[in-house]
Rosetta silent file (secondary structure, phi, psi, omega in degrees, C-alpha in Angstrom):
SEQUENCE: MAKKMALIATKGTLDMAYPPLILASTAASMGWDVKIFFTFYGLQLLRKDLGDIAISPLANPAMPMPMPMPVVVSMLPGMEAMATSMMKAKIKKKGVASLEELRSACLEADVGFIACQMTVDLFEFSKDQFIDNIEYGGAATFLRFAGDTDVCLFI
SCORE:     score description
SCORE:     0.000 S_00000001
   1 L     0.000  127.437 -177.450  133.844  122.290  164.736 S_00000001
   2 L   -70.278  147.295  173.217  133.193  119.516  162.232 S_00000001
   3 L   -69.629  158.305  179.211  134.026  119.950  158.580 S_00000001
   4 E  -126.182  141.932  177.346  131.116  120.179  156.164 S_00000001
   5 E  -133.848  134.698  176.523  130.736  118.695  152.692 S_00000001
   6 E  -119.049  135.091  178.840  128.033  119.319  150.108 S_00000001
   7 E  -125.778  146.084  173.892  127.563  117.125  147.041 S_00000001
   8 E  -116.531  117.949  179.575  125.329  117.524  144.011 S_00000001
   9 E  -104.508  115.518 -175.545  124.295  114.218  142.403 S_00000001
  10 L  -114.927   -5.415 -175.435  122.944  114.711  138.880 S_00000001
  11 L  -117.060  146.574 -178.434  123.339  111.296  137.271 S_00000001
  12 L  -116.441   24.511  178.228  121.323  108.139  137.810 S_00000001
  13 L   -96.476  161.307 -176.530  123.599  105.555  136.213 S_00000001
  14 H   -57.102  -44.679 -177.824  125.440  102.816  138.062 S_00000001
  15 H   -69.541  -27.674 -179.845  128.881  104.310  137.453 S_00000001
  16 H   -94.346   -5.339  178.357  127.803  107.788  138.573 S_00000001
  17 H   -80.738  -32.540 -176.100  125.880  106.561  141.624 S_00000001
  18 H   -67.387  -47.298 -174.984  128.942  105.349  143.478 S_00000001
  19 H   -54.177  -50.006 -178.343  131.029  108.555  143.777 S_00000001
  20 H   -66.415  -35.039 -178.798  128.576  110.692  145.791 S_00000001
  21 H   -73.339  -37.422  177.058  127.604  107.806  148.073 S_00000001
  22 H   -67.512  -47.739 -179.887  131.203  106.713  148.698 S_00000001
  23 H   -62.134  -43.358 -178.476  132.397  110.266  149.340 S_00000001
  24 H   -65.627  -46.897 -178.327  129.438  111.057  151.585 S_00000001
  25 H   -66.215  -36.147  178.315  129.647  107.872  153.658 S_00000001
  26 H   -67.033  -48.460  179.607  133.423  108.266  154.050 S_00000001
  27 H   -61.309  -42.384  179.388  133.217  111.919  155.090 S_00000001
  28 H   -63.597  -36.911  178.806  130.388  111.155  157.529 S_00000001
  29 H   -68.140  -19.100  176.955  132.424  108.326  159.057 S_00000001
  30 L   -91.340    5.706  177.421  135.162  110.916  159.653 S_00000001
  31 L    90.495    8.446  179.573  132.700  113.063  161.582 S_00000001
  32 L   -77.767  153.030  172.408  131.887  115.526  158.801 S_00000001
  33 E   -89.725  117.455 -171.056  128.450  117.080  158.357 S_00000001
  34 E  -128.260  138.926  171.892  127.377  115.965  154.865 S_00000001
  35 E  -136.588  143.554  175.446  124.420  116.626  152.576 S_00000001
  36 E  -118.387  129.717  175.475  123.736  115.455  149.039 S_00000001
  37 E   -98.989  113.984 -179.451  121.426  117.381  146.704 S_00000001
  38 E   -97.336  116.892 -177.664  119.850  114.939  144.231 S_00000001
  39 L  -133.543  159.040 -176.187  118.636  116.676  141.097 S_00000001
  40 H    45.492 -126.010 -172.469  117.524  115.652  137.620 S_00000001
  41 H   -71.383  -14.814  175.169  118.593  112.052  136.934 S_00000001
  42 H   -63.698  -21.474  177.356  120.336  111.848  140.302 S_00000001
  43 H   -59.296  -24.413  178.902  116.858  111.509  141.824 S_00000001
  44 H   -56.661  -28.026 -177.198  116.929  107.879  140.638 S_00000001
  45 H   -74.806  -10.086  177.679  119.280  107.172  143.540 S_00000001
  46 H  -101.691   -1.686  179.619  116.533  108.040  146.021 S_00000001
  47 E   -69.289  150.735 -178.733  113.954  105.678  144.572 S_00000001
  48 L   -58.647  -41.895 -177.748  112.907  102.783  146.772 S_00000001
  49 L  -105.835  115.161  178.671  114.053  100.216  144.210 S_00000001
  50 L   -95.329    5.610 -174.888  117.587  100.649  142.858 S_00000001
  51 L   -61.159  -25.771 -176.429  117.418   97.396  140.892 S_00000001
  52 L   -98.279   11.667  176.260  116.992   99.063  137.513 S_00000001
  53 L   -70.442  123.634 -173.703  120.006  101.393  137.797 S_00000001
  54 L  -119.363  173.041  174.265  122.071  100.602  134.709 S_00000001
  55 L  -129.899  144.298 -179.625  125.372  101.479  133.077 S_00000001
  56 L  -116.969  133.464  174.423  125.859  102.093  129.398 S_00000001
  57 L   -76.420  -16.159 -179.445  128.966  101.305  127.387 S_00000001
  58 L   -70.544  130.105 -179.345  127.789  103.860  124.812 S_00000001
  59 L    61.380   27.300  178.473  129.682  107.160  125.101 S_00000001
  60 L  -130.409   64.351 -170.687  131.672  105.664  127.957 S_00000001
  61 L   -64.054  -20.720 -179.431  135.010  105.009  126.233 S_00000001
  62 L   -84.990   -5.315 -179.001  136.980  104.516  129.439 S_00000001
  63 L   -65.921  119.241  179.776  134.751  101.632  130.533 S_00000001
  64 L   -70.465  128.610  178.165  136.960   98.542  130.710 S_00000001
  65 L  -117.477  156.571 -178.799  135.544   95.700  128.658 S_00000001
  66 L   -61.240  -25.282  176.468  136.847   92.129  128.479 S_00000001
  67 L  -146.546  151.976  179.124  137.825   92.798  124.871 S_00000001
  68 L   -61.318  136.305  179.671  138.083   95.951  122.758 S_00000001
  69 L  -130.496  136.770  174.471  134.780   96.818  121.111 S_00000001
  70 L   -66.303  152.112 -179.251  133.998   99.369  118.444 S_00000001
  71 H   -54.785  -38.398 -177.352  131.566  102.095  119.511 S_00000001
  72 H   -60.368  -30.672  179.533  128.956  100.825  117.071 S_00000001
  73 H   -66.461  -34.950 -178.647  128.764   97.515  118.980 S_00000001
  74 H   -68.015  -12.617  178.194  127.751   99.352  122.173 S_00000001
  75 L   -87.257  -11.348 -176.649  124.626  100.594  120.373 S_00000001
  76 L   -65.977  147.835  177.202  123.318   97.084  119.728 S_00000001
  77 L   -57.638  137.903  177.402  120.225   95.927  121.631 S_00000001
  78 L    91.200  -10.931 -177.611  121.081   94.202  124.878 S_00000001
  79 H   -68.736  -37.084  178.035  124.521   95.782  125.300 S_00000001
  80 H   -64.146  -43.741  178.573  123.402   98.015  128.185 S_00000001
  81 H   -62.983  -39.787  179.497  121.911   95.028  130.001 S_00000001
  82 H   -66.425  -45.394  179.831  125.083   93.034  129.384 S_00000001
  83 H   -62.592  -41.297  178.711  127.350   95.855  130.579 S_00000001
  84 H   -63.725  -45.219  179.346  125.198   96.366  133.687 S_00000001
  85 H   -61.839  -43.214  179.004  125.210   92.661  134.479 S_00000001
  86 H   -63.298  -42.976 -178.614  128.996   92.475  134.035 S_00000001
  87 H   -67.245  -43.274  179.283  129.580   95.506  136.251 S_00000001
  88 H   -63.835  -37.302  177.689  127.262   94.270  139.011 S_00000001
  89 H   -66.103  -40.600  178.967  128.982   90.868  138.934 S_00000001
  90 H   -65.489  -41.975  178.043  132.407   92.533  139.196 S_00000001
  91 H   -58.771  -46.312 -179.572  131.198   94.719  142.101 S_00000001
  92 H   -66.415  -45.392 -178.406  129.939   91.654  143.942 S_00000001
  93 H   -60.777  -37.727 -177.600  133.042   89.551  143.160 S_00000001
  94 L   -85.719   -1.196  177.699  135.381   92.279  144.433 S_00000001
  95 L    75.539   21.075  177.506  133.367   92.771  147.628 S_00000001
  96 L   -77.662  139.016  179.924  132.385   96.357  146.831 S_00000001
  97 L   -59.814  144.817  175.868  129.294   97.527  148.687 S_00000001
  98 L   -74.063  166.139  176.577  126.081   97.620  146.696 S_00000001
  99 H   -60.057  -40.309  179.104  124.277  100.907  146.084 S_00000001
 100 H   -61.234  -42.438  179.435  121.650   99.877  148.616 S_00000001
 101 H   -66.146  -42.595  178.907  124.360   99.216  151.226 S_00000001
 102 H   -65.011  -42.372  179.375  126.106  102.525  150.544 S_00000001
 103 H   -62.976  -42.693  178.029  122.845  104.453  150.672 S_00000001
 104 H   -63.332  -40.528  178.282  121.952  102.771  153.971 S_00000001
 105 H   -61.376  -40.249  177.574  125.424  103.546  155.355 S_00000001
 106 H   -61.820  -47.624 -178.576  124.901  107.194  154.460 S_00000001
 107 H   -64.356  -40.003  178.287  121.530  107.326  156.177 S_00000001
 108 H   -65.017  -28.505 -179.882  122.881  105.551  159.267 S_00000001
 109 L   -92.281   11.552  177.414  125.700  108.119  159.414 S_00000001
 110 L    65.812   30.500  171.008  123.188  110.994  159.220 S_00000001
 111 L   -69.726  130.347  178.797  124.102  112.144  155.711 S_00000001
 112 E   -82.034  130.772  176.144  121.324  114.501  154.667 S_00000001
 113 E  -108.635  121.613  177.732  119.580  113.653  151.412 S_00000001
 114 E  -113.657  118.975  175.433  117.815  116.545  149.681 S_00000001
 115 E   -89.747  126.674 -179.960  115.539  115.715  146.742 S_00000001
 116 E   -65.282  111.914 -177.083  115.218  118.631  144.341 S_00000001
 117 H   -61.890  -37.648  179.131  111.556  119.590  144.556 S_00000001
 118 H   -60.713  -41.808 -179.528  111.619  121.286  141.136 S_00000001
 119 H   -71.281  -38.001  175.332  112.859  118.070  139.515 S_00000001
 120 H   -56.477  -46.061  179.257  110.334  115.957  141.426 S_00000001
 121 H   -68.019  -42.963 -178.312  107.615  118.218  140.020 S_00000001
 122 H   -57.744  -46.041 -177.927  109.159  118.380  136.532 S_00000001
 123 L   -91.468    6.133  176.268  109.223  114.597  136.115 S_00000001
 124 L    56.194   41.574  173.748  105.894  114.182  137.941 S_00000001
 125 L   -77.743  156.284  171.158  107.294  111.862  140.585 S_00000001
 126 L  -111.199  150.102 -175.045  105.294  111.182  143.708 S_00000001
 127 H   -62.847  -23.014  179.215  106.947  111.180  147.102 S_00000001
 128 H   -73.402   -7.197  175.665  105.874  107.589  147.719 S_00000001
 129 H   -81.216  -14.296 -174.483  108.342  106.506  144.996 S_00000001
 130 E  -105.379  160.286  177.831  111.242  107.646  147.179 S_00000001
 131 L   -65.894  163.477  176.226  112.826  106.289  150.344 S_00000001
 132 L   -77.980  171.600  173.929  111.884  107.725  153.724 S_00000001
 133 L    66.075   35.454  173.244  114.022  110.166  155.704 S_00000001
 134 L  -120.721  156.677  179.092  114.808  112.579  152.883 S_00000001
 135 E  -101.442  145.916  174.992  114.223  116.304  152.675 S_00000001
 136 E  -110.902  130.882 -179.655  112.521  117.985  149.734 S_00000001
 137 E  -170.015  171.267 -179.771  113.745  121.398  148.746 S_00000001
 138 L  -101.676 -165.483 -178.377  115.033  123.595  146.006 S_00000001
 139 H   -57.717  -39.695 -178.962  118.319  125.251  145.215 S_00000001
 140 H   -62.578  -38.764  177.646  117.925  127.702  148.100 S_00000001
 141 H   -59.917  -47.370 -179.908  117.579  124.825  150.574 S_00000001
 142 H   -66.895  -44.171 -176.024  120.794  123.276  149.303 S_00000001
 143 H   -65.296  -30.045  175.636  122.688  126.565  149.052 S_00000001
 144 H   -58.101  -37.872  177.542  121.945  127.470  152.683 S_00000001
 145 H   -81.590  -49.728 -173.851  124.020  124.416  153.603 S_00000001
 146 H   -62.533  -31.788 -177.646  126.528  124.451  150.702 S_00000001
 147 L   -65.490  -12.605 -177.604  127.420  128.107  151.183 S_00000001
 148 L  -123.870   34.973 -177.402  129.068  127.292  154.475 S_00000001
 149 L  -106.828  161.566  174.670  130.973  124.107  153.565 S_00000001
 150 L   -85.258  -31.568 -178.680  134.626  123.173  153.416 S_00000001
 151 E  -135.584  129.677  177.012  134.106  120.939  150.359 S_00000001
 152 E  -134.395  121.531 -174.772  131.444  121.278  147.668 S_00000001
 153 E  -126.648  141.416  176.051  131.411  118.835  144.719 S_00000001
 154 E  -108.092  118.564 -177.870  129.285  118.496  141.584 S_00000001
 155 L  -119.669    0.000    0.000  129.053  114.882  140.397 S_00000001
């Protein structure tokens, strides 16, 4: 009997997008049955276009920067765009898979993606904004799967 893993993805920033997709794709490659519940800002990871997923240096004190910067500098206009550009360049330079590649790897490995229907309704998203091959459901949909897992993580 295969192990099961359930993940809850609640953040839509570049730095928080990687953990659920890496864990899910790795577990699925090991033969685990995996589902990710995307809720609130985590829904951004199911949008067709991931190009605008950003990272913010503000309130992210552990983010390595080329030089030490006071917190006030991270509030300046353009700092988020600069930090995002730097991080994406580092990801590419180091040969780390892009978010699109990781998401595709998950789908190819049959990782189940559940979009929180309540959040879709709350933010007035339309289903055509999201990728194909995802399930829409609420907490009960996710809990039916999560309640019988070996690993359940909130990210």
